[in-house]
C-alpha positions in Angstrom: 25.6 -8.3 -9.3 28.3 -6.0 -8.0 27.6 -2.8 -6.1 27.9 0.2 -8.4 30.0 3.1 -7.2 28.5 6.6 -7.5 29.5 8.6 -10.6 31.9 11.5 -10.2 29.4 14.0 -11.7 27.0 13.4 -8.9 29.7 13.4 -6.2 30.0 17.2 -6.2 28.8 17.6 -2.6 29.1 15.6 0.7 26.1 13.7 1.9 23.7 15.5 4.1 23.0 12.4 6.2 25.1 9.3 6.7 24.3 6.1 8.5 27.1 3.7 9.4 26.9 0.2 10.9 23.2 0.6 11.9 21.8 -2.6 13.6 18.5 -3.1 15.3 16.9 -6.2 16.8 13.6 -7.0 18.5 12.7 -10.1 20.5 13.1 -13.0 18.1 13.7 -10.7 15.1 16.8 -9.1 13.6 15.4 -6.1 11.8 18.7 -4.4 10.6 22.3 -5.6 10.5 25.3 -3.3 9.8 23.3 -1.0 7.4 25.0 2.0 5.7 23.2 4.7 3.8 24.1 8.1 2.4 21.6 10.8 1.3 22.8 13.7 -0.9 21.4 17.3 -1.2 19.3 17.9 -4.3 19.0 14.2 -5.0 16.4 11.4 -4.6 17.5 8.1 -3.3 15.1 5.3 -3.9 15.0 2.7 -1.1 13.5 -0.6 -2.3 13.1 -4.0 -0.8 10.5 -6.7 0.0 8.1 -6.2 2.9 10.0 -7.1 6.1 13.4 -6.1 4.5 13.9 -3.3 7.2 12.7 -0.2 5.3 10.2 0.8 8.0 12.7 0.2 10.7 15.3 2.5 9.1 12.6 5.2 8.7 11.7 5.0 12.4 15.4 5.3 13.3 15.8 8.3 11.1 12.8 10.0 12.6 13.7 9.2 16.2 11.0 6.7 17.0 13.5 3.9 17.3 17.1 4.1 18.5 19.7 1.8 16.9 21.4 -0.9 19.0 24.7 -0.1 17.3 25.9 2.3 14.6 26.2 6.0 14.0 24.2 8.8 12.4 25.8 11.9 11.1 24.1 15.1 9.8 26.3 17.3 7.7 29.4 15.4 8.9 28.5 15.9 12.6 27.7 12.7 14.5 24.3 12.9 16.3 21.7 10.9 18.1 18.0 11.1 17.6 16.6 10.2 21.0 13.1 11.5 20.1 11.1 12.5 17.1 11.5 16.1 18.2 15.3 15.6 18.1 15.1 14.3 14.5 13.0 17.3 13.4 15.4 19.7 15.1 18.2 18.2 13.0 16.1 18.7 9.9 14.8 15.2 9.2 11.1 14.8 8.5 8.9 12.1 7.0 5.8 12.0 4.8 4.1 8.7 5.3 1.7 6.6 3.2 -0.9 7.2 5.8 -0.5 10.8 6.9 0.4 11.2 10.5 -1.5 14.4 11.1 -4.4 15.5 13.3 -7.8 15.7 11.8 -9.3 18.0 14.4 -6.6 20.7 13.9 -6.5 23.2 11.2 -4.1 23.1 8.2 -1.9 25.8 9.8 -1.9 24.1 13.2 -0.8 20.9 11.6 2.0 22.6 9.7 3.4 24.4 12.8 2.6 21.8 15.5 5.3 22.0 18.0 7.0 25.1 16.6 4.3 27.7 16.2 5.4 31.4 15.9 5.1 33.1 19.3 4.2 36.7 20.2 4.2 38.6 23.3 4.2 36.7 26.6 5.0 33.5 24.6 1.5 33.1 23.3 0.9 31.7 19.8 0.7 34.4 17.2 -2.3 33.0 15.2 -2.2 35.7 12.5 1.5 35.1 11.9 1.0 31.3 11.8 -1.8 31.5 9.3 0.2 33.9 7.1 3.3 31.7 7.2 1.2 28.6 6.4 -0.4 30.4 3.4 3.1 31.3 2.1 4.3 27.8 2.5 1.3 26.3 0.7 1.7 28.8 -2.1 5.3 27.8 -2.4 4.3 24.2 -3.2 1.3 25.3 -5.3 -1.3 24.1 -2.9 -4.5 26.0 -3.0 -5.6 25.3 0.6 -7.2 27.4 3.3 -4.9 27.5 6.4 -7.9 27.7 8.6 -9.6 24.6 7.2 -9.9 21.5 9.4 -7.8 18.7 8.2 -10.7 16.2 8.5 -12.4 18.1 5.6 -9.5 17.5 3.2 -8.8 14.5 0.8 -5.7 12.3 1.0 -3.8 14.3 -1.7 -4.4 17.5 0.2 -3.2 16.0 3.4 0.0 15.0 1.7 0.5 18.6 0.7 0.1 19.7 4.3 2.8 17.1 5.3 5.1 18.6 2.6 4.4 22.1 3.9 5.2 21.0 7.4 8.5 19.6 6.2 9.3 23.0 4.7 8.2 24.8 7.8 11.0 23.2 9.9 13.5 23.9 7.1 14.1 20.1 6.6 17.4 19.0 5.2 16.1 15.4 4.7 12.6 14.6 3.5 11.5 10.9 3.7 8.6 9.9 1.5 7.2 6.5 2.5 4.9 5.1 -0.3 3.6 8.7 -0.9 1.6 7.8 -4.0 -0.2 4.7 -2.8 -3.5 6.4 -2.3 -3.2 9.1 -5.0 -4.9 9.4 -8.4 -2.9 9.6 -11.6 -3.2 13.4 -11.7 -2.2 13.8 -8.1 0.8 11.5 -8.6 2.2 13.7 -11.3 1.6 16.8 -9.1 3.7 15.0 -6.4 6.4 14.4 -8.9 6.5 18.1 -9.6 6.8 18.8 -5.9 9.7 16.4 -5.6 11.5 18.3 -8.3 11.0 21.6 -6.4 12.3 20.0 -3.2 15.4 18.8 -5.2 15.9 22.3 -6.6 15.9 23.6 -3.0 18.7 21.2 -2.1 16.6 18.8 0.0 17.9 15.3 0.3 15.0 12.9 -0.4 14.6 9.3 0.6 11.9 7.9 -1.6 10.4 4.5 -0.5 8.2 2.8 -3.1 7.2 -0.6 -4.6 6.4 1.0 -8.0 9.4 0.7 -10.3 7.9 3.0 -12.9 8.0 6.0 -10.4 11.4 5.0 -9.0 12.9 5.2 -12.5 11.0 8.3 -13.1 12.2 10.5 -10.2 15.2 8.8 -8.4 18.9 9.6 -8.9 20.2 6.9 -6.7 19.0 3.5 -5.5 19.6 1.3 -2.4 18.2 -2.2 -1.9 17.5 -3.8 1.5 17.1 -7.5 1.9 16.5 -9.3 5.2 17.7 -6.3 7.1 20.9 -5.7 5.2 22.0 -3.3 2.5 22.7 -5.6 -0.5 23.4 -3.0 -3.2 23.4 0.7 -4.1 24.3 2.9 -7.0 23.0 5.3 -9.7 19.6 4.8 -11.3 20.9 5.3 -14.8 23.3 2.4 -14.3 20.8 -0.2 -13.3 17.9 -2.2 -14.8 14.6 -3.3 -13.3 15.6 -7.0 -13.5 18.8 -6.3 -11.5 16.9 -4.5 -8.7 14.4 -7.4 -8.5 17.1 -9.9 -8.3 18.8 -8.0 -5.4 15.4 -7.5 -3.6 14.3 -11.2 -3.6 17.7 -12.9 -3.9 16.6 -14.6 -7.1 15.4 -13.8 -10.6 11.7 -13.2 -10.9 11.2 -13.7 -14.6 7.4 -14.0 -14.5 5.4 -12.4 -11.7 2.1 -13.8 -13.0 1.8 -17.6 -12.9 0.8 -19.3 -16.1 -2.5 -21.1 -15.8 -5.2 -22.7 -17.9 -8.5 -22.0 -16.2 -11.0 -24.9 -15.9 -14.3 -23.2 -15.3 -17.0 -25.0 -13.3 -20.6 -24.2 -12.8 -21.7 -20.7 -11.7 -20.7 -19.9 -8.2 -22.1 -16.4 -8.0 -24.8 -14.7 -10.1 -25.6 -11.0 -9.6 -28.5 -9.5 -11.5 -29.7 -5.8 -11.5 -27.8 -4.8 -8.3 -28.4 -1.1 -7.6 -27.6 1.4 -4.9 -29.1 4.9 -4.7 -25.8 6.7 -4.8 -22.9 4.2 -5.5 -23.7 1.9 -8.4 -26.4 0.9 -10.9 -27.5 -2.2 -12.8 -24.6 -4.5 -11.9 -25.0 -7.9 -13.4 -22.5 -10.7 -14.0 -21.9 -14.4 -13.5 -18.8 -15.7 -11.7 -17.8 -19.4 -12.3 -16.0 -21.8 -10.0 -12.3 -21.8 -10.9 -12.5 -18.3 -12.5 -10.6 -15.1 -11.6 -12.8 -12.2 -12.6 -11.1 -8.8 -12.6 -12.8 -5.5 -11.9 -11.0 -2.4 -13.3 -11.8 1.3 -13.1 -10.5 4.7 -12.1 -10.9 6.0 -8.5 -14.5 6.5 -7.7 -15.8 4.1 -10.3 -17.8 2.2 -7.7 -15.9 -1.1 -7.7 -15.3 -1.4 -4.0 -18.8 -0.3 -3.2 -20.2 -3.2 -5.2 -18.0 -5.6 -3.4 -18.9 -4.2 0.0 -22.5 -4.6 -0.9 -22.0 -8.3 -1.9 -20.3 -8.8 1.5 -23.3 -7.3 3.4 -21.6 -4.1 4.5 -24.2 -2.0 2.6 -27.6 -2.9 1.3 -28.6 -2.6 -2.4 -31.8 -0.8 -3.2 -32.7 -3.6 -5.6 -31.3 -6.6 -7.4 -30.8 -10.4 -6.8 -27.9 -12.6 -5.9 -27.6 -16.3 -6.4 -25.0 -18.6 -4.8 -24.8 -21.6 -7.0 -28.4 -22.5 -7.9 -30.1 -20.9 -5.0 -31.2 -17.3 -4.2 -29.1 -15.7 -1.4 -30.3 -12.9 0.8 -27.4 -11.0 2.1 -28.3 -8.4 4.7 -25.2 -8.6 6.8 -21.6 -9.7 6.8 -22.6 -12.8 8.9 -25.1 -13.8 6.1 -22.4 -13.3 3.4 -20.0 -15.5 5.3 -22.7 -18.1 5.9 -23.3 -18.1 2.1 -19.6 -18.6 1.4 -18.7 -15.0 0.4 -15.7 -13.4 2.0 -14.1 -10.0 1.4 -10.4 -8.9 1.8 -10.7 -5.1 1.9 -8.4 -2.6 0.4 -7.7 -0.9 3.7 -6.1 -3.8 5.6 -4.9 -1.5 8.4 -8.4 -0.5 9.7 -10.8 -3.0 8.1 -8.8 -6.1 7.6 -6.5 -7.0 10.5 -7.0 -6.3 14.2 -3.8 -4.7 15.4 -3.0 -5.5 19.0 -4.0 -9.2 18.5 -1.5 -11.9 17.6 -1.4 -13.5 14.2 -3.1 -16.7 15.2 -6.1 -14.9 16.8 -6.5 -12.7 13.7 -6.5 -15.8 11.5 -9.0 -17.8 13.6 -11.4 -15.0 14.6 -14.0 -15.8 11.9 -13.6 -19.6 12.6 -14.2 -19.8 16.3 -16.8 -22.5 15.9 -14.1 -24.8 14.4 -11.5 -24.0 17.1 -13.7 -24.3 20.2 -15.5 -27.1 21.9 -18.4 -26.7 24.4 -17.8 -22.9 24.5 -14.0 -23.2 25.2 -11.3 -22.2 22.8 -8.7 -24.9 22.0 -5.4 -23.1 21.7 -3.7 -26.0 19.9 -6.5 -26.0 17.2 -6.1 -22.3 16.8 -2.4 -22.6 16.2 -2.9 -25.5 13.8 -5.5 -23.6 11.7 -3.4 -20.5 11.6 -0.2 -22.4 10.8 -2.0 -24.2 7.9 -3.0 -21.1 6.1 -0.2 -18.7 6.9 2.4 -21.3 5.7 0.6 -21.6 2.4 0.9 -17.9 2.0 4.6 -17.9 3.0 4.0 -15.5 6.0 7.2 -14.1 7.4 7.0 -13.6 11.2 8.9 -14.5 14.3 6.0 -16.6 15.6 2.3 -16.9 15.3 1.8 -15.1 18.6 3.5 -12.0 17.2 1.4 -8.9 17.2 0.0 -8.2 13.7 0.9 -4.5 14.2 4.6 -5.4 14.1 4.4 -7.1 10.7 5.2 -5.4 7.4 2.3 -4.4 5.1 2.7 -7.4 2.9 2.6 -9.8 5.7 -0.4 -8.1 7.3 -2.1 -8.6 3.9 -1.3 -12.3 4.0 -2.8 -12.6 7.5 -6.1 -11.0 6.3 -6.2 -13.4 3.3 -5.4 -16.4 5.5 -8.2 -15.3 7.9 -10.9 -15.6 5.3 -9.5 -18.6 3.5 -9.7 -20.5 6.9 -13.5 -20.1 6.6 -13.5 -22.3 3.5 -15.5 -19.9 1.3 -17.0 -20.5 -2.2 -16.3 -16.9 -3.3 -13.4 -14.7 -2.2 -13.3 -11.0 -3.1 -9.8 -9.5 -3.1 -9.9 -5.6 -3.2 -6.5 -4.3 -4.3 -4.8 -7.5 -2.9 -1.3 -6.3 -3.6 -1.5 -2.6 -2.9 1.6 -1.3 -1.1 3.4 -4.7 -1.0 6.7 -5.7 -2.5 7.3 -7.6 -5.7 8.2 -10.8 -3.9 5.0 -10.8 -1.8 3.0 -9.9 -4.9 4.3 -13.0 -6.6 3.3 -15.1 -3.6 -0.2 -13.6 -3.5 -0.6 -14.1 -7.3 0.6 -17.7 -7.1 -1.8 -18.5 -4.3 -4.7 -16.8 -6.2 -3.9 -19.1 -9.1 -3.8 -22.1 -6.8 -7.2 -21.2 -5.2 -8.8 -20.9 -8.6 -7.2 -24.2 -9.7 -8.9 -25.8 -6.7 -12.3 -24.5 -7.8 -12.7 -21.4 -5.7 -14.3 -18.4 -7.4 -12.2 -15.3 -7.2 -13.1 -11.6 -7.8 -10.1 -9.3 -7.9 -10.4 -5.5 -7.8 -7.2 -3.9 -9.0 -6.1 -0.5 -10.3 -2.9 -2.0 -11.7 -3.3 -2.9 -15.4 -0.4 -5.5 -15.4 -2.0 -7.3 -12.5 -5.5 -7.1 -14.1 -4.2 -8.5 -17.4 -1.8 -11.0 -15.8 -4.3 -12.6 -13.4 -7.8 -12.2 -14.8 -9.6 -14.7 -17.0 -12.2 -12.0 -17.7 -12.3 -8.3 -16.9 -15.3 -6.0 -16.2 -14.6 -2.3 -16.4 -16.6 0.2 -14.3 -17.1 3.9 -14.7 -19.2 6.2 -12.5 -21.0 3.2 -10.8 -21.8 1.3 -14.0 -20.3 -1.5 -16.0 -19.1 -0.1 -19.2 -17.1 -2.9 -20.8 -16.2 -6.6 -20.5 -13.3 -8.4 -22.0 -12.2 -12.0 -22.2 -8.5 -12.7 -21.7 -7.6 -12.6 -25.4 -9.4 -9.3 -25.9 -7.6 -7.3 -23.2 -5.1 -4.6 -24.0 -4.0 -1.7 -21.8 -5.4 0.8 -24.2 -8.9 -0.8 -24.2 -9.0 -0.9 -20.4 -8.0 2.7 -20.0 -10.3 4.0 -22.8 -13.3 2.2 -21.3 -12.5 3.4 -17.8 -12.0 7.0 -19.0 -15.3 7.0 -20.9 -13.6 7.1 -24.3 -15.4 4.0 -25.7 -14.5 0.3 -25.2 -11.5 0.4 -27.6 -13.0 -2.3 -29.9 -14.6 0.0 -32.4 -11.8 -0.5 -34.9 -12.1 -4.3 -34.7 -15.8 -4.1 -35.4 -15.5 -1.7 -38.2 
């Protein structure tokens, strides 16, 4: 595919920000090579690419966290250098991250004006002026938030609004949105879209990083694709198709993300009967077979993750029974869950899944120390062998197995967490939003491996909010709403409409068929 030139009708102004020949390397890793990028006022440029393609590195360069080894940055035609994050902000560049980089113990107003609060006499902070200015900024973006509220008391969507208000408070020319919708509800996502339109109307240049093609085609004017640290294509959104972007991202055509499989179900691996919790879920009952992928679908707050965390021993049910195979299992802790062959890959890999600060091989082998030690001493060669076995099966991309997990992309961190639990040789693996926030190529690798595991007889539970993933991977789907199971569908009964209707409390969508 050839690179598409910008159309003349969107070339009415010069770019606000220009990157030329940007390269950045770390020990053993070339993160960026000769990258060029232009951002235009009043337009959204979608930056897409697989995890590890260099998107996070370019964001850190734009926000002054990293400095490029070579290359130039120009703002409004003037070459500049962002030696610090403060220097980037002073030049009008700000970022809104997937995980908000704000301070929970400060108020909304303090977070908005942190580092540039209005000053009064004797250089002291003018608290009244700061709160009034914060209230005006919040009203400007339609956010009904109290400037004096502590950030810790707000939800994720409200924190994103505070980040946007902060961007406006420094009169940002360039607003970077890094996976901003990853943790938002359907309603909150559409509210964010409206805010993006307001920012465009105000002439802001927006760099929008997302793995969700539907929202890229919904709001972006331009596109740029990174692969292996290089810019491999750019152009106008209206001149490109999804398949073309995918081909550029992965360097190949991905015709079918979901592997074709014919499930061969074995005997029951997990039976749950009457599982209840005083506040989270009620009367959960299902049977999961060896070789089966059982999907759990529902809207935010439906109780899916809470059920899975209870099965893994993180919380205790008030009543109910659990059987592993043909025997009763008492699960009062995560250690007992692991001993019974149940493992859980959490949705929040950053704080619950991987241990940042430890290398890859130690993360993978942590639950399997009995296998990698002898007479109380760890065997380094055995740790590396075990880590290599499972990370290679998941196509982990890293400089080496002793690389810090914190330096990996989100998709590769997810692969480390999955490898960690697979190394324990479980009977049941619970995957909670296994492809959240990872690119299409990594998603395909995770899906392929899930199918392989089920084919080997492992019993898989997959919690997902993505209907294509639920329908593409599940042999059977249970829909939850407000802590209860409200519908169950076999593979040939699933439709997007039925799943959404059941999750929204509008019936199971099969009334017409039964009439």
